[in-house]
N, C-alpha and C positions, 0 to 999 in steps of 0.2 A: 941868817939863822941856820944852824946845823940841821941837816936832814936827819930825821929819826927813822930808823928801820925797825919795823915791828912785825913779829910773827903772831898772828891772832888765831885762836882755835874757837870754832863754834859748830857743834853738831847740828844745830838748827840754822839752816841757811837755804834760801830758795834755790830751786833748780827746775829744769824742764818738767820733771815728774811731779814735784810738789811746789808749785810756784808761790803759795802763800805761807810756806813753812819758814818761820823766822824772818819774815819780810822786814820787820823793824830793825833787825841786825844789819841786813843789807842796806837799808836806807842810811843807817848811821855810818857804815863803812864807806859808802859812796860819798857821803858828805866829807868824811875824813880825806879820802883820796882827792876830792875836788879842791882841797885847800892848797895842795902842791908842796907841802913841807914834810910829808910823811911817805916813806917807801913802805907800803902796806902789803904784806903777804897774808892772804886769808886761807886758812886750812879748814876745810869742811869734812871732817872724818865721817865716813859712811859706815854704820854698823849693819852687817848682814849676817843672818843666821847660817849655820852650816847646811849643806845639802842633806835632805831634799827640801827643807823649809825655804831655802833661798829661791826655789822655783815658783813660790807663790807670786801672783801678779804684782803685789805691792812691792816686793823686793826685786823682781825681774826688771822692772823699769829703772830702779836705782842702779842695778848692775850695769846697765847700758849707758850710764852717764859718762861723759868725758872725764878723764882723770885731771885735766887742767882746762880751765875755761876763763875767758875774760868776760866779766859781767859789770857793765856800768863803770868801767875804768878801774875795776878791782880784779887782781889775779886770784883765782880761786882754785885751790888744789884739793883733790878728793882721794886721799888714801883710804883703803878699806880696812876695817877690823871686824873680828868675829863677835856677834852677839850670841850669848849662851842662854837659851830659853830656860825658864824655871829657876834662875839664880837670883832674881830680884835686882838685877843690874849691878851686883856687887863687884863684878870683874870688869865692868865696862871701862872705867877710867884707866885701869892698868893696861887693858888691851888697846885702848885708844892711844895711850902714850907709846906703846910698843910699835904701833903703826906709823905714828907721826915722827918719832925720833930719828929714824934713818934719813927721812926727807929733811928734817930740821938740821941735822949734822951736815948734810951735803950742802945745803944752801948757806949755812952759817960759815962753812969753810971757804966758800967762794966770796961771800960778802957778809960780814958779821952783822948780826942783829943787835939791837940795843935793849930789847925787852921782849918777853913772851907774855901774851895776853890771853885770857879766857873770857868768853862772852856769857857763859853760864857757869853756875857753881858746880853742877854735876851733870855729866862726867868730865866736862871740860876743865874744871878747876884743878882737881888732883892730877889730871893728865898734863896740863900746862905746867904745873909746879914740877913734875918729874922732868919734863923737857928743859925747863929753865935751870934746874939744878944740874942737869947733865952738861948744859952749855955755860954754866956759871953766869947766869943772867938774872936780873930782877924779874919778878912775876907779878902781874896784876890779874885779879879775878873779880868779875862782876856778878852781883846777886840781883835777880830780877823778880823773884817771888816764889813760885812753886819749886824752883830748883833748890831753894833753901827750906821752904816749909815742908816739902815732902821728903827729899833726899837727906835733909838734915835731921830727920827723925826716923827714917827707915832703918831697921836693925842692921842690914848688911852694908849700909853706906854712911851712917851717921858719923862714925869715927873718921872716915875719909874726908868728909866735909869739914869736920872740926880741925883735922890736921892741915887741910888746905887753908882754912881761915887763919890759922895761927902761923903757917909757914909762908904765906904770900908776902911779898914786899909791900903791896898796897891793895886795898879793896875798894870796890865801888858798890853802891846800893841805890836803887831807883827811888827810894823813899827813906825818910828818917826812921819810920817804924821798922823797915827791913834792916836798917843799920843796927837798931836795937836788938833785933833777932840774931844778928851776927855776933854781937857782944855776948848774948846769952850762950851762944855756941863756943865762946872762948876767944873771939877775936879782940884785938886791941883797938879800942874806939879811936885812938889817934891815927890809926892806919886807914880809917874808913872815910871815903868822900861820898857825899850824896850826889848822884849823877842823874838828873832828870831825863826823861825820855824826850824824843824829838817829835817833829810834826812837819809834814809836807804841806805847806800852805797853798801850793799850786793845785793840790788835789782836794784837800779838806777845807771847804769853805761853804757858806750858805748857798743852797740851791732853791729854786722855786718849788714850794711844797706840792702844788697841784701838778706840775710837770713831773716831778719825781714819782708821785703816786700813779700817774698815768703810765709811766714806764714800767712800773711793777704790777700794773693791773689792780690797783687798790682804789677803793671808793674815796671820793673827795670829802664826803661829809661825816665820816666816822673817826673816832680817835684811833690813832695808830701807835703802837709801841714796837720798838725795834730792839732786838737782842743780838749782839754780834759776838761770836766766840765758838770754839770747838764744843761739840755736843758731848760733854763729859760731866760727871757728877760734880766736880769742883766748881764749874761755872753756874750750876744751879738753875738751868732752864725750867726744871719741873716746878719750881716755886713761882716763876713768872706765869707758867701755864695755869697753875692752880689759882693764882691771884686773879686771873682773867675772869673767873666766875663772878668776882665781886666788882668788876669794872664793866658796867653795861655798854654793850654795843662795840666795845673796843676790839681791834684786830691786833694780834701779836705776830710779828714777822721775825723768824729765826734765820739768821745768816750764819751758816757754819755746818760742818759735817763732823761725824764722830761716832764712837761705839754706842752712845746712848740714844741714837735716833729712833730705833724700833721701839724702845721703851717709852720715849717721849710721844711718839705717834699713838701708841696704845693708850697712854694716859689721856691724851687729847680726845681720843674717841670715847673713852669711858666717861669723860666729863661732858660729853655732848658739845665739844668745841671744835669739831673738825672743820666747820665753815668759818672759824674765827682765828685759826692758827695757820700760818703759811710757812712751810719749810722751803727755804730757798737753796739749801745746799751750800757748798763752798762758793763764796762770792769773791771774785778777784779784788785785791786790795784797792785798786784804782776805781772800782765801781761802788765801793762802800758809801761814798758821799750821797749817792742816790738813795740808798737804804736809809741812811741817817737823815737825809733831807726830807724824806717822805714821812718821817715819824714826828709825833708830838713829843715823845719822850724816848729816851734810851734807858733800858733796864738791864741790870746785870747782877743777879743774886749770888755773887761769888762767895765761896767759903774762904778763899785767900787770894790775894793779889799783892804785887809789889806796888806799882803805880801803873794801872792798866792803860796801855796805849789807846784802847777803845774808848775809855772815858774822855781822854783829851781830844780824840778825833770827833767824838760826838759834840763836845762843847764848841769845837772849831767850826762845826756845821750849824751852830745855833740851837742845838737840841739839848735840853736839860737832862740830867742823869739821875736815875734812882738806883742805888746800889747799897751794899751792906756797910756798916760802920767799921770797916777795917782801917788800919792806920793810914795806908796810902790814900784812901778816899777822904779821910778826915783832913789830910794835908792839902788835897785838891779842892774839895767842895767847901770852901771857906766862906761862901756867901749863899744865902738861901736861893738866890736867883739861879745859881748853878745847878741846883737839884736838891735831892733829899737822900738821907741815909735811913734805912729801915732794917730791922732784924730779919734774919733769913727765915721768914715765915710768910705764907701766902696772905694772911690777913694784914700783916704789917706792910707788906709791899703794896697791897691793894689800897690801903689807906693813904700811903704816900703818893701813889699814882693818881688817885682821885683828887687829892688836894692840889696837885700841880695842874691837872686837867681843868679843874674848876677856876684856877687863877693862873694862867700861863704867864711866865715871866717874859719880859720883852726880849726879843732875839738879840738885839745889840748888846744887852747887858749879859746875856749868856755867853756871848763870844769872848767877853773879857776873861772868862775862866781859863781860856787857852792862850791868852796873849803872850805869856812868857815862853812858850814852847816853839822851837824850830830846830831842824836838823843842823843848821849852821851853828847855833848856840851849843847844841849837844856835842857836836864834833870839836868845837873849840875847847870845851871843858874837858873832853876826853883826852885830847892831845896835850893839854896842860898837865893833866894827871900823869900821863905817860912820861912826859919830859921830866917831871919832878922825880919820878922813880928812877929813870935812866941816869939822872944826875947824881943819884945816890944820896 
């Protein structure tokens, strides 16, 4: 079989400074590289603001990253582009493309690529399309959720997302609902392939609940709820905290960091729940099974998702899910033993949580909800999609 040479762009990709940033993209690309039939070049453009904002500790650590690195069998290149504060991100795709194109031209001249790929719709999608057009190559763009739901409606970027959806040779969406959203933006439905997320089964598997709780310093005899995700408004941790008032004795464990942490801590204190909400901060991806294994339920009151990796990982650990009735959840939680969907409201979430705590589904039946997911299957489907586009 002919080797496929692919240039892939992803502004979200793990590094020494932000090891959890886009870890699911890295897992996918490592699975692709492990197949042995794709010459994959991963480009992780780093956006940095101009001086003196670039001296902020958050950006200083990024500036010190190697420009080229081997990570898990994948070559990762990190060209820099300028982030312009106060512009709503409207120039990010253009500036990203300008940073990537010289590198892409140089590499393409030495050994031609077959395809240019983007792992997020914005800013990577429009940037990848510019690069692909310059090199006269097909372009694939993947939609994951917020990259479409936010940037596909923000005033400064909506037209760029629409143009990329229309101009790409092929599109991927992590759920059928997200594919429908792309059609609403103007994409041709026949160009869209639903591409499910993957799962590392060597990491995400059932663990002993008592041992997991002991590792986290949690009591053995009380209900435990886990919520994994960045502490941002879209993830809706405040609804989980407010629901806790109506879930007697339960403890809520929040794994994640983000700008909403101070507000969430204040809310917790105001509700008198300081002894029942645990803020774990950013938890390494490989350690999440302990968090999920300690929990009776996984809760995620998201406003929007594509098909959340966290849902799948929870099911793979035997932990039922309570989340909002967004399309991706409706496609995943097809059996009541996998969990419940509730409106983004504290009372509704509390009702669903109490229902499951009163009658916990058997763990082996919960595991079936993640049976179809693996990074190997994910990589095989991705490479098949790429080959189809490269063949014209």
